[in-house]
C-alpha positions as CSV (number, residue, x, y, z in Angstrom):
1,M,45.6,7.7,34.5
2,P,42.1,9.1,33.7
3,I,39.6,6.5,32.6
4,F,39.1,8.1,29.2
5,C,42.9,7.9,28.5
6,L,42.8,4.1,29.3
7,T,39.9,3.7,26.9
8,Y,41.6,5.8,24.3
9,W,44.7,3.5,24.7
10,N,42.7,0.3,24.3
11,T,40.6,1.5,21.4
12,C,43.5,3.0,19.5
13,S,45.3,-0.4,19.5
14,L,42.2,-2.5,18.6
15,R,40.2,-0.3,16.2
16,P,42.7,-0.1,13.3
17,I,43.1,-3.9,13.4
18,M,39.4,-4.4,13.1
19,L,39.0,-1.8,10.4
20,H,41.9,-3.3,8.5
21,I,40.4,-6.8,8.6
22,I,37.0,-5.5,7.3
23,G,38.7,-3.5,4.5
24,A,41.3,-6.0,3.4
25,S,40.3,-9.5,4.3
26,N,38.6,-12.0,2.0
27,Q,38.2,-14.7,4.5
28,E,34.5,-15.1,5.6
29,D,35.3,-16.2,9.1
30,E,37.6,-13.2,9.7
31,L,35.1,-10.8,8.3
32,L,32.3,-12.1,10.4
33,C,34.4,-11.9,13.6
34,A,35.5,-8.4,12.7
35,I,32.0,-7.3,12.0
36,R,30.7,-8.7,15.3
37,T,33.6,-7.1,17.2
38,C,33.0,-3.6,15.6
39,E,29.3,-3.9,16.4
40,T,30.0,-4.6,20.1
41,L,32.7,-1.9,20.4
42,F,30.9,0.9,18.7
43,S,27.5,0.0,20.2
44,T,29.2,0.4,23.6
45,L,30.8,3.7,22.6
46,L,27.5,5.0,21.4
47,E,25.7,3.9,24.5
48,R,28.4,5.5,26.7
49,R,28.3,8.7,24.6
50,D,32.1,8.4,23.9
51,L,31.7,9.7,20.4
52,Y,31.7,13.5,19.7
53,I,28.3,15.0,19.6
54,G,27.6,17.9,17.2
55,Q,29.1,19.3,14.0
56,L,32.1,17.0,13.5
57,P,35.3,18.9,12.8
58,K,38.0,17.5,10.6
59,E,40.7,15.5,12.2
60,E,43.4,17.9,11.3
61,E,41.5,20.8,12.8
62,A,40.8,18.9,16.0
63,L,44.6,18.5,16.5
64,T,45.4,22.2,16.1
65,A,42.2,23.7,17.6
66,E,41.7,24.4,21.3
67,Y,40.0,21.1,22.3
68,S,40.5,19.2,25.4
69,A,42.1,15.8,25.4
70,E,38.8,14.1,26.0
71,E,37.2,16.0,23.1
72,K,40.0,15.1,20.8
73,Y,39.6,11.5,21.7
74,K,35.8,11.6,21.0
75,I,36.4,13.4,17.7
76,W,38.9,10.8,16.7
77,M,36.6,8.0,17.7
78,R,33.7,9.6,15.7
79,H,35.8,9.6,12.6
80,R,36.8,5.9,13.1
81,Y,33.0,5.2,13.5
82,H,32.4,6.8,10.2
83,D,35.2,4.8,8.7
84,C,33.6,1.6,10.1
85,V,30.2,2.5,8.7
86,K,31.7,3.2,5.3
87,Q,33.5,-0.1,5.1
88,L,30.4,-2.0,6.3
89,L,28.4,-0.4,3.5
90,E,31.0,-1.7,1.0
91,L,30.5,-5.1,2.5
92,M,26.8,-5.1,1.6
93,V,27.9,-6.2,-1.9
94,H,30.2,-9.0,-0.7
95,T,30.0,-12.4,-2.5
96,S,29.1,-14.2,0.8
97,F,25.5,-13.8,1.9
98,Q,26.5,-14.5,5.5
99,V,28.8,-11.4,5.4
100,K,26.1,-9.3,3.8
101,E,23.5,-10.4,6.4
102,A,25.8,-9.7,9.4
103,T,26.7,-6.3,7.9
104,L,23.0,-5.4,7.4
105,C,22.2,-6.3,11.0
106,T,25.2,-4.4,12.3
107,L,24.2,-1.3,10.4
108,M,20.6,-1.5,11.7
109,K,22.0,-1.9,15.2
110,F,24.0,1.3,14.7
111,I,20.8,3.1,13.5
112,Q,19.0,2.0,16.6
113,M,21.8,3.1,18.9
114,E,22.3,6.4,17.1
115,G,18.6,7.0,17.4
116,G,18.8,6.5,21.2
117,Q,22.0,8.5,21.5
118,P,22.0,11.1,18.7
119,L,25.3,12.3,17.4
120,V,23.8,15.6,16.4
121,K,22.5,18.2,18.9
122,A,18.8,18.0,18.9
123,D,16.6,21.0,17.9
124,W,13.0,21.4,16.8
125,D,13.5,19.4,13.7
126,E,11.8,16.0,14.0
127,S,14.4,14.4,11.7
128,F,16.8,14.2,14.7
129,F,14.7,11.6,16.2
130,F,15.9,9.1,13.6
131,P,19.3,8.8,11.8
132,H,17.6,8.7,8.4
133,E,20.9,9.4,6.5
134,L,22.4,6.2,7.6
135,L,19.3,4.3,6.7
136,K,19.3,6.0,3.3
137,S,22.7,4.7,2.7
138,V,21.6,1.1,3.7
139,V,18.7,1.4,1.3
140,E,20.9,2.6,-1.6
141,H,23.2,-0.4,-1.1
142,L,20.3,-2.8,-1.0
143,L,19.1,-1.5,-4.4
144,Q,22.0,-2.7,-6.6
145,I,21.8,-1.7,-10.3
146,D,23.3,-4.8,-11.8
147,E,23.1,-7.5,-9.0
148,D,20.1,-9.3,-7.7
149,S,19.6,-8.4,-4.0
150,S,16.3,-10.2,-3.5
151,L,17.8,-12.5,-0.8
152,L,19.2,-9.7,1.3
153,I,16.0,-7.6,0.8
154,A,14.0,-10.6,2.1
155,R,16.3,-10.5,5.2
156,F,15.6,-6.7,5.5
157,Q,11.9,-7.2,5.5
158,E,11.8,-7.9,9.2
159,F,13.0,-4.3,9.8
160,L,10.0,-3.0,7.7
161,E,7.8,-4.0,10.6
162,Y,9.1,-1.0,12.5
163,D,6.9,2.0,11.8
164,D,9.8,4.5,11.8
165,V,12.0,2.3,9.6
166,R,9.2,1.8,7.1
167,Y,8.5,5.5,6.9
168,Y,12.1,6.6,6.2
169,V,12.6,3.7,3.8
170,M,9.7,4.9,1.7
171,I,11.2,8.4,1.6
172,S,14.7,7.1,0.7
173,V,13.5,4.8,-2.1
174,N,11.5,7.6,-3.7
175,V,14.5,10.0,-3.7
176,Y,17.0,7.3,-4.8
177,V,14.9,5.9,-7.6
178,S,14.3,9.4,-9.1
179,M,18.0,10.1,-9.0
180,I,19.1,6.9,-10.6
181,M,16.6,6.9,-13.4
182,Q,17.4,10.5,-14.2
183,K,21.1,9.6,-14.3
184,M,20.4,6.7,-16.6
185,K,18.2,8.8,-18.8
186,E,15.1,6.7,-18.2
187,A,16.6,3.5,-19.5
188,V,15.0,0.2,-18.5
189,L,17.1,-1.4,-15.8
190,P,15.6,-4.9,-15.2
191,V,17.8,-5.9,-12.2
192,F,17.6,-2.5,-10.5
193,Q,13.8,-2.2,-11.0
194,Q,13.3,-5.8,-9.8
195,N,15.3,-5.0,-6.6
196,I,13.1,-1.9,-6.1
197,F,9.9,-4.0,-6.5
198,S,11.2,-6.6,-4.1
199,L,11.7,-4.0,-1.5
200,I,8.6,-1.8,-1.9
201,S,6.2,-4.7,-2.4
202,S,7.2,-5.8,1.1
203,V,5.9,-2.5,2.6
204,V,2.6,-3.1,4.4
205,L,0.8,-0.2,6.1
206,P,-1.3,-0.7,9.2
207,D,-5.0,-0.1,8.9
208,K,-5.3,2.2,11.9
209,E,-3.0,4.9,13.5
210,S,-3.6,3.3,16.8
211,E,-1.7,0.2,15.6
212,M,1.5,2.3,14.9
213,N,3.4,1.7,18.2
214,N,6.3,-0.4,17.0
215,F,9.4,1.8,16.6
216,L,13.1,0.8,16.2
217,V,14.1,4.1,17.7
218,K,12.0,5.0,20.7
219,P,10.9,8.6,20.3
220,K,11.8,11.0,23.1
221,G,9.2,13.6,22.2
222,E,5.4,13.5,21.7
223,L,4.2,11.1,19.1
224,E,1.8,13.7,17.8
225,E,4.8,15.8,16.6
226,W,6.6,13.0,14.8
227,R,5.7,12.3,11.2
228,A,6.8,8.7,11.4
229,A,4.0,8.1,13.9
230,K,1.2,9.4,11.7
231,L,-0.7,7.1,9.4
232,K,-1.5,10.0,7.1
233,E,2.2,10.7,6.5
234,H,2.8,7.0,5.9
235,K,0.1,6.9,3.2
236,G,1.5,10.0,1.6
237,A,5.0,8.6,1.5
238,F,3.7,5.2,0.3
239,E,1.7,6.9,-2.5
240,R,4.7,9.0,-3.7
241,M,7.0,6.0,-3.6
242,W,4.8,3.9,-5.8
243,L,3.9,6.7,-8.2
244,G,7.6,7.6,-8.4
245,F,8.4,3.9,-9.3
246,L,5.6,3.4,-11.8
247,K,6.2,6.5,-13.8
248,H,9.2,4.9,-15.4
249,K,9.1,2.3,-18.1
250,L,9.1,-1.2,-16.7
251,P,10.1,-4.6,-18.1
252,S,7.1,-6.6,-19.3
253,S,7.6,-9.2,-16.5
254,L,7.6,-6.6,-13.8
255,Y,4.6,-4.9,-15.3
256,K,2.7,-8.1,-14.7
257,K,3.9,-8.5,-11.1
258,V,2.8,-5.0,-10.2
259,L,-0.6,-5.4,-11.8
260,V,-1.2,-8.7,-9.9
261,I,-0.8,-7.0,-6.5
262,L,-2.0,-3.5,-7.4
263,H,-5.7,-3.9,-6.4
264,E,-5.1,-5.5,-3.0
265,T,-1.7,-4.3,-1.9
266,I,-1.4,-0.8,-3.3
267,L,-4.7,1.0,-4.1
268,P,-6.2,0.4,-0.6
269,H,-3.3,2.2,1.1
270,M,-3.2,5.3,-1.2
271,R,-4.7,8.6,-0.1
272,K,-5.9,9.2,-3.7
273,P,-6.1,5.9,-5.6
274,V,-7.4,7.8,-8.7
275,L,-3.8,9.0,-9.3
276,M,-3.1,5.5,-10.6
277,I,-5.5,6.1,-13.6
278,D,-2.6,7.0,-15.9
279,F,-0.6,3.9,-15.2
280,L,-3.7,1.6,-15.4
281,T,-4.9,3.3,-18.6
282,A,-1.5,2.8,-20.3
283,A,-1.4,-0.8,-19.1
284,Y,-5.0,-1.4,-20.3
285,E,-3.9,-0.2,-23.8
286,V,-0.9,-2.5,-24.0
287,G,-2.9,-5.6,-24.9
288,G,-2.5,-9.2,-24.1
289,A,-2.0,-10.4,-20.5
290,I,-1.0,-7.0,-19.3
291,S,-4.4,-5.6,-20.3
292,L,-6.2,-8.5,-18.6
293,L,-4.3,-7.8,-15.4
294,A,-5.1,-4.1,-15.6
295,L,-8.8,-4.9,-15.3
296,N,-8.5,-5.5,-11.5
297,G,-7.2,-2.1,-10.8
298,L,-9.7,-0.4,-13.2
299,F,-12.5,-2.3,-11.6
300,V,-11.6,-0.9,-8.2
301,L,-11.4,2.7,-9.6
302,V,-14.7,2.4,-11.5
303,H,-16.8,0.8,-8.8
304,E,-15.3,2.3,-5.6
305,H,-14.1,5.7,-6.8
306,N,-16.6,6.5,-9.6
307,L,-14.0,6.7,-12.3
308,E,-15.3,7.3,-15.8
309,Y,-13.3,5.5,-18.4
310,P,-14.3,6.3,-22.0
311,D,-14.7,3.3,-24.4
312,F,-14.1,0.9,-21.5
313,Y,-16.4,-1.8,-22.9
314,K,-15.1,-1.3,-26.4
315,K,-11.6,-2.1,-25.1
316,L,-13.0,-5.1,-23.0
317,Y,-14.7,-6.4,-26.1
318,S,-11.4,-6.3,-28.1
319,L,-9.6,-8.4,-25.4
320,L,-11.8,-11.3,-26.3
321,E,-9.3,-13.2,-28.5
322,P,-8.7,-16.9,-28.9
323,T,-5.6,-16.6,-26.6
324,V,-7.8,-15.6,-23.7
325,F,-8.6,-19.2,-23.0
326,H,-4.9,-20.1,-22.7
327,V,-3.5,-17.4,-20.6
328,K,-2.4,-17.8,-17.0
329,Y,-5.0,-15.3,-15.7
330,R,-8.0,-16.7,-17.5
331,A,-10.1,-17.2,-14.3
332,R,-9.4,-13.7,-13.1
333,F,-10.3,-12.1,-16.5
334,F,-13.7,-13.9,-16.8
335,H,-14.5,-13.2,-13.2
336,L,-14.0,-9.5,-13.7
337,T,-15.8,-9.6,-17.1
338,N,-18.8,-11.3,-15.4
339,L,-18.8,-8.4,-12.9
340,F,-18.6,-5.7,-15.6
341,L,-21.5,-7.3,-17.5
342,S,-23.6,-7.9,-14.5
343,S,-25.6,-4.6,-14.9
344,T,-29.1,-5.0,-16.4
345,H,-28.9,-1.5,-17.8
346,L,-26.3,-2.2,-20.4
347,P,-27.4,-1.6,-24.1
348,L,-28.8,-4.6,-25.9
349,Y,-26.4,-4.3,-28.8
350,L,-23.4,-4.4,-26.4
351,V,-24.5,-7.6,-24.5
352,A,-25.4,-9.3,-27.9
353,A,-21.9,-8.5,-29.1
354,F,-20.2,-10.1,-26.1
355,V,-22.5,-13.1,-26.4
356,K,-21.8,-13.6,-30.1
357,R,-18.1,-13.0,-29.8
358,L,-17.8,-15.6,-27.0
359,S,-19.9,-18.1,-29.0
360,R,-17.6,-17.7,-32.0
361,L,-14.4,-18.1,-29.9
362,A,-16.0,-21.2,-28.4
363,L,-15.6,-23.1,-31.6
364,T,-11.8,-23.3,-31.1
365,A,-11.7,-23.3,-27.3
366,P,-10.5,-26.2,-25.3
367,P,-13.1,-28.4,-23.4
368,Q,-12.1,-27.1,-20.0
369,A,-12.8,-23.5,-21.1
370,L,-16.1,-24.5,-22.8
371,L,-17.5,-25.8,-19.6
372,M,-17.2,-22.3,-18.3
373,V,-17.9,-20.2,-21.4
374,I,-21.2,-21.9,-22.3
375,P,-22.8,-21.2,-18.9
376,F,-21.3,-17.8,-19.0
377,I,-23.1,-17.1,-22.3
378,C,-26.4,-18.5,-20.9
379,N,-26.2,-16.2,-17.9
380,L,-25.8,-13.2,-20.1
381,I,-29.0,-14.2,-21.9
382,R,-30.8,-14.7,-18.6
383,R,-29.9,-11.2,-17.5
384,H,-31.0,-9.7,-20.8
385,P,-34.0,-11.8,-22.1
386,A,-34.1,-9.6,-25.3
387,C,-31.0,-11.5,-26.4
388,K,-33.1,-14.7,-26.8
389,V,-33.6,-13.5,-30.3
390,L,-30.2,-14.9,-31.0
391,I,-31.5,-18.4,-30.1
392,H,-35.1,-18.2,-31.6
393,R,-34.3,-17.2,-35.1
394,P,-35.4,-19.9,-37.5
395,S,-34.4,-17.9,-40.6
396,G,-31.1,-16.9,-39.1
397,P,-27.7,-18.0,-40.4
398,E,-26.7,-21.6,-40.0
399,G,-23.0,-21.4,-40.8
400,L,-20.0,-19.1,-41.1
401,S,-20.5,-18.2,-44.7
402,E,-24.0,-16.8,-44.1
403,D,-23.3,-15.1,-40.8
404,P,-23.6,-11.3,-41.0
405,Y,-21.6,-10.9,-37.8
406,I,-18.3,-9.2,-38.3
407,M,-15.7,-10.8,-36.1
408,E,-12.9,-8.4,-37.1
409,E,-14.9,-5.3,-36.1
410,E,-13.5,-3.8,-32.8
411,D,-16.6,-1.6,-32.1
412,P,-19.4,-3.7,-30.6
413,A,-21.9,-1.2,-32.0
414,K,-20.9,-2.0,-35.6
415,C,-20.3,-5.8,-35.5
416,R,-24.0,-6.6,-36.4
417,A,-24.4,-9.2,-33.6
418,L,-28.1,-8.7,-33.3
419,E,-28.6,-9.8,-36.9
420,S,-26.9,-13.1,-36.2
421,S,-27.8,-16.3,-34.3
422,L,-25.9,-18.6,-32.0
423,W,-25.4,-21.3,-34.5
424,E,-22.0,-22.0,-32.9
425,L,-23.6,-23.4,-29.7
426,K,-25.8,-25.6,-31.9
427,T,-22.6,-26.9,-33.5
428,L,-21.1,-27.6,-30.0
429,Q,-24.0,-30.0,-29.3
430,N,-22.0,-32.4,-31.5
431,H,-18.8,-31.8,-29.6
432,Y,-16.6,-34.9,-29.0
433,H,-16.6,-34.3,-25.3
434,P,-19.9,-35.4,-23.8
435,D,-19.9,-32.8,-21.0
436,V,-19.5,-30.0,-23.5
437,A,-22.2,-31.4,-25.7
438,T,-24.5,-31.6,-22.7
439,A,-23.7,-28.0,-21.7
440,A,-24.5,-26.8,-25.2
441,M,-27.9,-28.5,-25.2
442,A,-29.1,-25.8,-22.7
443,I,-30.0,-23.5,-25.6
444,S,-32.4,-26.1,-27.0
445,Q,-34.5,-25.9,-23.8
446,P,-36.2,-23.0,-22.0
447,L,-33.5,-21.2,-19.9
448,S,-34.2,-21.2,-16.2
449,V,-34.5,-17.9,-14.4
450,T,-31.7,-18.7,-11.9
451,E,-28.2,-18.1,-13.1
452,V,-25.6,-20.8,-13.0
453,D,-22.8,-20.1,-10.5
454,I,-19.6,-20.1,-12.7
455,S,-17.2,-19.4,-9.8
456,E,-16.4,-23.1,-9.5
457,L,-16.0,-23.5,-13.3
458,L,-13.4,-20.8,-13.7
459,D,-10.5,-22.8,-12.7
460,I,-11.3,-26.2,-14.3
461,S,-8.2,-27.7,-15.9
462,A,-7.6,-30.5,-18.4
463,D,-6.1,-32.6,-15.6
464,E,-9.3,-32.3,-13.6
465,M,-11.4,-33.4,-16.5
466,V,-9.2,-36.4,-17.2
467,A,-9.2,-37.4,-13.5
468,K,-13.0,-37.2,-13.6
469,A,-13.3,-39.3,-16.7
470,M,-11.0,-41.9,-15.2
471,K,-13.3,-42.3,-12.2
472,N,-16.4,-42.9,-14.4
473,R,-17.1,-46.5,-14.8
474,S,-19.4,-47.4,-17.7
475,K,-21.9,-50.1,-16.9
476,V,-23.0,-50.8,-20.5
477,V,-20.2,-51.5,-23.0
478,P,-21.2,-51.2,-26.6
479,L,-20.7,-54.3,-28.7
480,E,-21.1,-55.4,-32.3
481,F,-24.8,-56.0,-33.1
482,Q,-24.0,-59.2,-35.0
483,P,-21.3,-61.4,-33.7
484,V,-18.3,-61.9,-36.0
485,R,-18.4,-65.3,-37.8
486,G,-15.2,-65.1,-39.9
487,L,-12.1,-63.3,-40.7
488,F,-13.2,-61.9,-44.0
489,G,-16.9,-61.1,-43.7
490,K,-20.1,-63.0,-44.3
491,K,-18.9,-65.0,-47.4
492,D,-15.7,-66.0,-45.8
493,I,-14.8,-69.5,-47.0
494,M,-12.4,-69.9,-44.2
495,S,-15.3,-70.0,-41.8
496,Q,-16.1,-73.5,-43.1
497,Y,-12.9,-74.9,-41.8
498,F,-12.0,-72.6,-38.9
499,I,-14.0,-71.6,-35.8
500,L,-13.4,-68.4,-33.8
501,E,-13.5,-69.1,-30.1
């Protein structure tokens, strides 16, 4: 009997059993064994090229058409392979993570084997170097609409280290996200969008094209002719993927996650970072913590890509609210604000407005924030000596009722800060915390030319201040000036009969 007939006989008897177990069994152990068996069998068949190559005819046509026995066998096996892949894709939403993990690894193994032994006759199209349709199906099943897939996506991250896998994943994500969001009529889908973010935030591009030499499917042609081997193509796909994701409305929590990584993970790998201006502008206008986080991206575009943002300082000024001292991203915000106000060419009225607003907010700020804000204000005055008029103004206001400064005015040019004085810092010299009172005393003395480094003061917490206070040991303990002689004062008649010891 010919060898292929023996193979046909063996596989015909085993394959339906394996496919039945995968499709019908709920037992984890049985599923895992069936998945491993199918991986071994079909990987062997792919390697031996025992699957039909070319445009696959229907099974019914193969039986009636003029095909040899060997071709009919290969056509039948190719259909069984497709059935196996279909059932494996369905298992990617199984309740057991072990089953989903084994399924994912098996499908990625099939992708590798198909790339090495293509099931479609090659032509001049570079897409035949990689079975991207199968990878697209894997990506679509990773991005569940109503089920959190973060754990399985974390397992998939190791495959993103392959340059070809990364390239086709970015293309697949862009197409799939656009299709789903259009189908759902641009509705906010928190779980789906979180799954997308978990996947695309794991995509890290190499810095140089020479570093792109790690491929899951080894290319048979010249690398110069393959898009997946070109860094320029990767950056283009990366840019389209992120822009396609960010053009849709996001949940507030996801908005913050994107903005946290935007300046370090996304913008450096885009071909045209200025295309992010619409997203960052919209985020900057939202207000609150989202606006604070948008500053990072805007800073990169303004300083590195010469972006002109109208009314930027007006918006930055409006972000100075009492809550700014209590947000999670306080240190980042003041670090960036310090950079934006570092230029000595800023108008005097603008710097004075920031100085005055920070001074007013300092009245209700916690001590750990005051230890940073007071040196911050002093540094601004050092950079702009003309602002010293706010300190040396004997006839200026000494309280809230006399102050011409308009706290509610959002335009720094109209808030009348230059007509005011920093009486708030004078008030803080009587603060209950000795470190704050000492810091506020700086305005009562000539300011040094050298600025204070506030980088170490940005992250001061209340716990650190308490720990520092606990370590301080006072050598002199204040006592009563006159010792107590009785229980009821100087004319205590009880002192004649009782002695306090």
